[in-house]
C-alpha positions, 0 to 999 in steps of 0.5 A: 561033486556032480551036477544032475541036469536031468531033473527040473532043478540042478543038483550039486553034490559038494566034494568031501573037502570044502576047506579053505584049501579047496574052496576055490574049486567048490566056489567055481562049481557052485557058480557054474551050477547057479548060472544054469537054472533058477533053482539049485539044490546042494547036497552036503552029505559028502562033506568031510572037511569044512571050515568057516570058508565053506560056511561063508560060501554056503551063506553067500550062495543062499543069500544071493539066491534069495535076493535074486528070487532063485531058490537055493536049497541045501540037503543032507548036512554031513556031521562034519558040516554040522560040527563046523556050523556049531563051531562057527556060532550056529548053536541050534538047529533052529539057528541053522534052519534060519540061515540055511534053506534046507530040504528035509524029509522030501520037502 
């Protein structure tokens, strides 16, 4: 997990383990990063372990950001995270896109 303060926004790379066993430390990292800047980009490419708690945390982060006018953008969903999203009921890419603001192809 890393923060990159050299960019105008903060980038946070999620750790490999975002399961319930590690979610408190993931929450603390997101909370710290979210408090530093108006915009937060969360790189999800390294996530190997995910469960419904990680989905809840990412949804909550995105909704909190939207409510506060502070963009939260998710990038590079790992296959493990995508599988967890599908198991949690997000059946299509359109449904995932609707609930999770994502940066795709440089946008």
